[in-house]
N, C-alpha and C positions, 0 to 999 in steps of 0.2 A: 466040448465047451468047458472052459475053465470053471472051477468051482472053489470058491474060498468061503470060509466063515470068518467073521470079524468079532472081536471082543475087546473090551478095555483091558489093557495090560495089567499084570499083577507083578508083585515084587520078584517072583520067580522068573519073569521074562526079561529082567534088566540085562543080564549078560548076553542073551540072544539079540536084544535090540542094539546093544553096543557093538556086537560083532557085525550085525547087518550094516550099521552105520559106518563102521570102520571099513568094511569091504567096499562100500560105495564112495570112499574117500576120493576126492577129485584129483589127487596126485597120482592115481592109478598105480603103476608098477613102482613108482618112487615113494609110495606110502610106506612108512616104517611098519614093521610087523607089530601087531597088537600084543602087548604083554599080558598073558592070561592072568597074572597075579593082580593086574590093575582092575579087573572086573569086580573085585570086592571093595574098591575104593568107596568110602562112606559118602563122598560127594555125589555119586550116582544115586544113592538111596535118598539123600537130602533133596536132590532135584526131582526125583520121582515123586516123593511125598508132597512137595510143593505143587507140582503139576496136578497130581491126582486129587488134591484137596480143593482145587479151584474149578467150579463147574464151567468156566469159560474155556477150559482146556481139556483135551482128551488125548491120552496115549493109547494107540490102537495097535494090536497085532492081527495079522491075517494068517489064518491057518489053512493048510490043505492036508487032508488025511491025518489030522491031529498034530501036524508039525508046523511050527511057525516058519513062514516063508517070506513075510513082509512086515513092515512096521511104518508108522507115520504118526505125526502129532497134528491135531486139528485145534486151532485156536479161534474163538469167536470174538471179534473186536468191534465194539460199538464205536460210532464216530458221528460227528456233527455234519460233515458234508453230505450232500445229496439227501437232505431232509432226514438225517439221522440213520442213514443206511449202515447196516452191520456188514462187516467183511469176514469171510472165512479165510484163514491163513493155514496153508499146509506146510509143514516143516518136516525135515528129516524123513523124507519119503524114500524108502528103500525096499527093493524086492531082492531076494537071494539070487546071486549071479547065475546059478544053474537053472533058475526059473524065468529068466529074462527072455523075451521073445515069444513067450507062451500065451500071452494075453492076460496073465495074472496081474501084472502091474496096471494095466488098463482097468481091470475089474476093481482093483484096490482104490485107484484114484477116483473112479466113478462112484464107488461106495462113499468115499469121503465127500465128494461134491454133493451127493444126495443128502448127507448129514447136514451140510452147510445150507442147502435149500430148506430142509426141515426146520433149521434154526432161523429162518427168514433172512439169510444173508442175501445181499444184492449182488455180490461179486465174490469170487474165490480167487485168491492170489497165492503165489509161491515165488521163491527165488531159486535159482539154480546156478551153480558156479559156471563162469564163462567158458571154462575148458571142457565142460561136460556136454559136448555137441550131440551125442546120442540121446542124452536126457532131454535136450532142447527139442530135438525132432519128435521124441516121444510125447512131450507136453503139447507141442503144436498139433500133432495128430489127434490129440484129445480135445482140441478146440481152444487151448490157451494161446494167447497172443502176446508177443513182446510189446510192452507198452511203456515201461519206465526203465531208467538206468538206476541200478542199486548202488548204494554206498555203505561202507562199514568203517567204523572207527574202533580199533581194538583198544581196550582199556587194560 
């Protein structure tokens, strides 16, 4: 049985979280290599500080045997529709490539869903790049359904 422990990320986790995110880049083999010198870019620290200072957001790392193997961000979003129903938003969900297929990703997402339930969210939502078909099957297996078409406007 998979066994993960979860904790809020610390500054020392930034490089690992960036590496996990980069490894899950939707471009796959066409993803440019991650420049290790970029891991010290102060913009990562600024983003980390902003997220960590807001109680509506959590940066999480999942550990197995003391080693970080997964990461995700949970955001709790209040809203007016559905009588003020709060939404849980999962972002940047990544499990280390050599751990995929082991059940750890399912355990990590279920843990996040449980945190959303504890925060009185009425729905948990996420987006996944259209080309990540394996990720889509993974989320559907966990009970997520395709319900909306997403749009982005790069600024």
